[in-house]
C-alpha positions as CSV (number, residue, x, y, z in Angstrom):
1,X,140.9,-133.8,-28.0
2,X,142.3,-134.2,-24.4
3,X,145.8,-134.6,-25.7
4,X,147.4,-133.6,-22.4
5,X,145.2,-136.1,-20.4
6,X,146.1,-138.7,-22.7
7,X,149.8,-138.0,-22.4
8,X,149.6,-137.9,-18.5
9,X,147.9,-141.3,-18.4
10,X,150.8,-142.9,-20.3
11,X,153.4,-141.4,-18.3
12,X,151.6,-142.4,-15.0
13,X,151.2,-145.8,-16.2
14,X,154.9,-146.1,-17.0
15,X,155.8,-144.9,-13.5
16,X,153.3,-147.5,-12.0
17,X,155.0,-150.4,-13.9
18,X,158.2,-149.5,-12.3
19,X,156.6,-150.4,-8.8
20,X,156.0,-153.9,-8.0
21,X,152.3,-154.3,-6.8
22,X,151.5,-157.8,-6.1
23,X,148.4,-158.6,-4.2
24,X,148.7,-157.5,-0.6
25,X,151.9,-155.6,-1.6
26,X,150.3,-152.5,-3.4
27,X,151.3,-149.8,-0.9
28,X,154.0,-148.0,-2.9
29,X,151.8,-148.1,-6.0
30,X,149.1,-146.4,-3.8
31,X,151.5,-144.0,-2.4
32,X,152.5,-142.9,-6.1
33,X,148.8,-142.6,-7.1
34,X,148.1,-140.7,-3.8
35,X,150.9,-138.1,-4.4
36,X,150.0,-137.7,-8.0
37,X,146.3,-137.0,-7.3
38,X,147.3,-134.5,-4.7
39,X,149.5,-132.6,-7.1
40,X,146.6,-132.2,-9.3
41,X,144.8,-130.3,-6.5
42,X,142.2,-133.0,-5.4
43,X,141.8,-134.1,-1.9
44,X,142.5,-137.9,-1.6
45,X,141.3,-140.6,0.8
46,X,142.9,-143.8,1.7
47,X,142.2,-147.1,3.4
48,X,145.0,-149.5,3.5
49,X,146.2,-149.7,0.0
50,X,143.1,-148.5,-1.6
51,X,142.7,-144.7,-2.6
52,X,139.7,-143.0,-3.8
53,X,138.6,-139.3,-4.3
54,X,135.3,-137.6,-4.8
55,X,133.7,-135.0,-7.2
56,X,134.5,-131.4,-6.0
57,X,131.1,-130.2,-4.6
58,X,129.7,-133.6,-3.9
59,X,126.0,-133.4,-3.7
60,X,124.4,-136.1,-1.7
61,X,120.9,-135.4,-3.7
62,X,122.3,-136.6,-7.0
63,X,123.1,-140.2,-8.2
64,X,126.7,-141.4,-7.8
65,X,128.9,-143.4,-10.4
66,X,132.0,-145.2,-9.1
67,X,134.9,-145.3,-11.5
68,X,136.9,-148.3,-10.2
69,X,140.0,-150.4,-11.2
70,X,142.7,-152.4,-9.5
71,X,146.4,-151.6,-8.8
72,X,147.5,-155.1,-8.0
73,X,149.0,-157.7,-10.3
74,X,149.9,-161.2,-10.3
75,X,153.4,-162.2,-10.1
76,X,155.3,-162.2,-13.5
77,X,155.4,-165.6,-15.2
78,X,158.3,-167.3,-16.7
79,X,159.2,-166.4,-20.4
80,X,159.4,-162.5,-20.2
81,X,161.9,-161.2,-22.6
82,X,161.5,-157.7,-21.1
83,X,162.1,-156.7,-17.6
84,X,158.7,-156.7,-16.4
85,X,159.2,-153.6,-14.2
86,X,160.8,-151.6,-16.9
87,X,158.2,-149.9,-19.1
88,X,159.2,-150.1,-22.8
89,X,157.4,-148.8,-25.6
90,X,158.0,-150.7,-29.1
91,X,155.9,-150.1,-32.2
92,X,153.0,-148.5,-30.2
93,X,153.0,-151.3,-27.5
94,X,153.7,-150.3,-23.9
95,X,155.3,-153.5,-22.3
96,X,155.4,-154.0,-18.5
97,X,153.5,-156.1,-15.7
98,X,150.2,-154.8,-15.1
99,X,150.1,-152.6,-18.4
100,X,147.0,-154.4,-19.6
101,X,145.5,-155.7,-16.3
102,X,144.5,-153.4,-15.2
103,X,146.9,-150.4,-15.2
104,X,145.7,-149.0,-18.6
105,X,142.2,-148.8,-17.0
106,X,143.5,-147.3,-13.6
107,X,145.2,-144.4,-15.5
108,X,142.5,-143.9,-18.1
109,X,139.7,-143.7,-15.7
110,X,141.7,-141.3,-13.5
111,X,142.1,-138.9,-16.3
112,X,138.4,-139.3,-17.4
113,X,137.6,-138.3,-13.8
114,X,139.7,-135.1,-14.0
115,X,138.0,-134.3,-17.3
116,X,134.4,-134.9,-16.3
117,X,134.8,-133.1,-12.9
118,X,136.0,-130.0,-14.6
119,X,132.3,-129.3,-15.7
120,X,128.9,-129.9,-14.3
121,X,127.4,-133.5,-14.4
122,X,124.0,-134.8,-13.5
123,X,125.8,-137.1,-11.0
124,X,128.4,-137.4,-8.7
125,X,131.7,-139.3,-9.5
126,X,134.0,-141.3,-7.2
127,X,137.2,-142.6,-8.6
128,X,138.9,-145.6,-6.7
129,X,142.0,-147.5,-7.3
130,X,141.8,-150.7,-5.4
131,X,143.9,-153.4,-3.9
132,X,143.6,-157.2,-3.9
133,X,141.4,-157.6,-6.9
134,X,143.4,-160.5,-8.3
135,X,142.9,-162.5,-5.0
136,X,139.3,-161.2,-4.4
137,X,140.9,-160.2,-1.0
138,X,138.8,-158.8,1.8
139,X,141.2,-155.7,1.9
140,X,140.2,-154.6,-1.7
141,X,136.9,-153.1,-2.9
142,X,134.8,-154.8,0.0
143,X,136.5,-152.9,2.6
144,X,136.4,-149.6,0.5
145,X,132.6,-149.7,0.0
146,X,132.1,-149.4,3.8
147,X,133.6,-145.8,3.6
148,X,131.8,-144.6,0.6
149,X,128.5,-143.0,0.3
150,X,125.5,-144.7,-1.6
151,X,126.7,-145.8,-5.2
152,X,124.1,-146.1,-7.8
153,X,126.4,-147.5,-10.6
154,X,130.0,-148.6,-11.3
155,X,132.2,-148.8,-14.3
156,X,134.9,-151.3,-13.6
157,X,138.0,-151.1,-15.4
158,X,139.4,-154.2,-16.9
159,X,140.9,-155.1,-20.3
160,X,137.8,-155.7,-22.5
161,X,138.7,-154.0,-25.7
162,X,136.4,-151.3,-24.7
163,X,133.5,-153.7,-25.2
164,X,130.7,-153.5,-22.5
165,X,130.5,-156.5,-20.4
166,X,126.7,-156.3,-19.0
167,X,127.3,-159.9,-17.3
168,X,129.9,-161.7,-15.7
169,X,130.2,-165.2,-14.6
170,X,130.8,-165.9,-10.8
171,X,133.2,-168.2,-9.2
172,X,133.0,-170.8,-6.5
173,X,135.8,-173.2,-5.6
174,X,134.9,-176.6,-4.3
175,X,137.0,-178.9,-2.2
176,X,135.7,-182.7,-2.8
177,X,136.5,-185.7,-0.7
178,X,135.6,-189.3,-1.6
179,X,136.2,-191.9,1.0
180,X,136.8,-195.8,0.6
181,X,138.5,-198.5,2.5
182,X,142.3,-199.4,2.1
183,X,143.2,-202.8,1.3
184,X,146.0,-204.8,-0.8
185,X,145.9,-204.0,-4.3
186,X,147.0,-207.6,-5.2
187,X,143.7,-209.0,-3.6
188,X,140.1,-207.9,-3.9
189,X,140.2,-206.0,-0.8
190,X,139.0,-202.5,0.2
191,X,136.9,-200.0,-1.5
192,X,138.7,-197.8,-4.0
193,X,137.8,-194.1,-3.2
194,X,139.5,-193.0,-6.4
195,X,137.0,-195.1,-8.4
196,X,134.2,-193.5,-6.3
197,X,135.6,-190.1,-7.1
198,X,135.7,-190.9,-10.9
199,X,131.9,-191.3,-10.9
200,X,131.3,-187.9,-9.2
201,X,134.0,-186.3,-11.7
202,X,131.9,-187.7,-14.5
203,X,128.9,-186.0,-13.3
204,X,130.8,-182.7,-13.0
205,X,132.1,-183.3,-16.6
206,X,128.8,-184.3,-18.1
207,X,126.1,-182.2,-16.4
208,X,124.6,-179.1,-18.1
209,X,122.3,-177.3,-15.8
210,X,119.0,-176.2,-17.5
211,X,119.0,-172.4,-16.9
212,X,121.2,-170.7,-19.5
213,X,121.5,-167.0,-20.5
214,X,122.1,-165.1,-23.8
215,X,125.5,-163.5,-22.5
216,X,126.8,-166.1,-20.2
217,X,125.5,-169.3,-21.4
218,X,125.6,-172.3,-19.0
219,X,127.1,-172.8,-15.6
220,X,130.6,-174.1,-16.2
221,X,132.0,-176.9,-13.9
222,X,135.6,-177.9,-14.4
223,X,137.7,-180.6,-12.2
224,X,141.1,-179.1,-12.0
225,X,143.0,-181.0,-9.5
226,X,143.1,-184.5,-8.0
227,X,145.0,-186.3,-5.4
228,X,144.6,-190.1,-4.3
229,X,146.9,-192.9,-2.9
230,X,150.0,-193.4,-0.8
231,X,151.8,-196.1,-2.8
232,X,151.2,-198.3,-5.9
233,X,149.9,-201.5,-3.8
234,X,147.5,-199.8,-1.5
235,X,144.0,-199.2,-2.3
236,X,143.3,-195.6,-1.7
237,X,140.9,-194.8,1.1
238,X,140.5,-191.2,0.1
239,X,140.5,-189.2,-3.1
240,X,140.5,-185.4,-2.9
241,X,139.6,-183.3,-6.0
242,X,139.0,-179.4,-6.7
243,X,136.2,-178.2,-9.0
244,X,136.2,-174.6,-10.6
245,X,132.5,-173.6,-10.7
246,X,131.7,-170.6,-13.0
247,X,128.0,-169.6,-12.2
248,X,125.5,-167.5,-14.5
249,X,123.1,-165.1,-13.2
250,X,120.4,-167.8,-13.1
251,X,121.9,-169.5,-10.0
252,X,123.4,-168.0,-6.8
253,X,126.4,-169.8,-5.6
254,X,124.5,-171.1,-2.5
255,X,121.9,-172.8,-4.8
256,X,124.5,-174.4,-7.1
257,X,126.1,-175.8,-3.8
258,X,122.9,-177.5,-2.9
259,X,122.3,-178.9,-6.3
260,X,125.7,-180.3,-6.5
261,X,125.5,-181.8,-3.1
262,X,122.3,-183.6,-4.0
263,X,123.9,-185.1,-7.2
264,X,127.3,-186.5,-5.9
265,X,128.4,-188.8,-3.4
266,X,131.5,-187.3,-2.3
267,X,131.9,-184.7,0.6
268,X,131.5,-181.1,-0.9
269,X,132.7,-177.8,0.9
270,X,132.9,-174.3,-0.8
271,X,135.9,-172.1,-0.1
272,X,133.6,-169.3,-0.6
273,X,130.2,-168.4,-2.0
274,X,130.7,-164.6,-2.0
275,X,131.9,-164.2,-5.8
276,X,128.5,-164.1,-7.5
277,X,127.6,-163.8,-11.2
278,X,126.5,-160.3,-12.1
279,X,124.2,-158.9,-14.7
280,X,122.9,-155.4,-15.5
281,X,119.6,-154.9,-17.0
282,X,119.9,-154.0,-20.7
283,X,117.5,-150.9,-20.4
284,X,119.8,-149.3,-17.8
285,X,120.8,-145.8,-19.0
286,X,124.5,-146.7,-19.1
287,X,123.8,-149.7,-21.2
288,X,121.5,-148.0,-23.6
289,X,124.1,-145.1,-24.0
290,X,126.7,-147.7,-24.8
291,X,124.5,-149.1,-27.3
292,X,123.7,-145.8,-28.8
293,X,127.4,-145.1,-29.3
294,X,128.2,-148.4,-30.8
295,X,129.7,-150.4,-28.0
296,X,129.5,-154.0,-28.5
297,X,127.7,-155.9,-25.4
298,X,129.1,-159.2,-24.2
299,X,129.2,-161.6,-21.2
300,X,132.5,-161.9,-19.7
301,X,133.7,-165.5,-18.5
302,X,136.4,-164.0,-16.1
303,X,136.0,-162.7,-12.8
304,X,136.6,-159.1,-11.5
305,X,135.6,-156.8,-8.6
306,X,132.1,-156.5,-10.1
307,X,131.3,-159.9,-8.1
308,X,131.6,-157.9,-5.0
309,X,129.5,-154.9,-6.0
310,X,126.0,-154.7,-4.4
311,X,124.9,-152.3,-7.2
312,X,124.6,-152.3,-11.0
313,X,127.7,-152.1,-12.8
314,X,129.5,-152.7,-16.4
315,X,133.1,-153.7,-16.9
316,X,134.9,-151.9,-19.8
317,X,138.5,-151.0,-20.2
318,X,141.5,-150.7,-22.7
319,X,143.4,-153.8,-23.5
320,X,142.5,-157.5,-24.2
321,X,141.8,-160.0,-21.6
322,X,143.8,-162.6,-23.4
323,X,147.2,-160.6,-22.7
324,X,146.4,-160.7,-18.9
325,X,148.7,-162.8,-16.8
326,X,151.1,-163.6,-19.8
327,X,154.7,-163.1,-20.4
328,X,155.6,-159.7,-22.2
329,X,152.3,-158.3,-21.2
330,X,151.5,-155.0,-23.0
331,X,148.8,-152.5,-23.8
332,X,148.8,-150.4,-27.0
333,X,149.4,-146.6,-26.3
334,X,146.5,-146.1,-28.8
335,X,143.9,-148.1,-26.8
336,X,144.7,-145.9,-23.7
337,X,143.9,-142.7,-25.9
338,X,141.1,-144.4,-27.5
339,X,139.6,-145.5,-24.0
340,X,139.7,-142.0,-22.6
341,X,137.6,-140.6,-25.6
342,X,135.1,-143.6,-25.3
343,X,134.7,-143.3,-21.6
344,X,134.1,-139.7,-22.0
345,X,131.4,-140.2,-24.9
346,X,129.7,-142.9,-22.5
347,X,129.6,-140.9,-19.4
348,X,129.5,-137.1,-20.3
349,X,126.0,-135.7,-20.0
350,X,124.7,-139.1,-18.9
351,X,121.5,-139.1,-16.8
352,X,120.8,-142.0,-14.4
């Protein structure tokens, strides 16, 4: 079923691949989508590099579901053997930058919007293709939400192999500074800031916070960068290091920041606390419908625009997360076709 829509999705994705669409540089990709949607006879709205469209006959008395995915990509890594901006299909694999993350979701959800709005549903639909997801930018979905009516639920398109992410870890990046006193390394002088930092780094390495969850497990804290010293014979008086903190839904980022500050000696500052963990109740109608049609539930360790949505959501889309940000990124054409079928099965006739 839906053969024409599936073919359109693949053609549209090939066209998107040809347009570089790095974060903050998505305008030409947004132009393409805007023109394409208008040619289908729909009215399109735009803010910056975000575009969206609403169900014909939008009814404010109905619940509203947002179908959302992102058009920005990371920059290509080294190791590509194909031109990342030339779509190539080999053995059913569509290669190209952004094909998997998250172009396949962008085009699949758009066709699903077209299909579902041909008939009557118990809810309104809004489709959004947004910018700056890869950098959690302020000009992405956050800015778009200010323009939209009340949203009751969202489907966030990301490569999950069409499994249903009902929880997602949050992210907080910490900049830490340990202070000491300089001295000559040949004598017992000074106070080594690097040694002081090691004690705190060991706390981050060994600490497992008590509150864990079924889908997300424990909070994960990983030291990822360190810098100290000016030359070999000077005791360093300052050591800086960076910690990547992946929260579960049991702790807000603000709570985690206070716990960390209470347990380490270094100076700690968070770059942002806005990227929170999310979790959708397992008795939500969308989750219940997903289980009834055989979708696997899981918790996602990777961040998406879910973190910025102040209403329930699930993350689900064609492709596999492990292919994202890799050389020779690809999505299977069959994955796009199957995704359209599964999205329709999940959403058609749904009551929320």
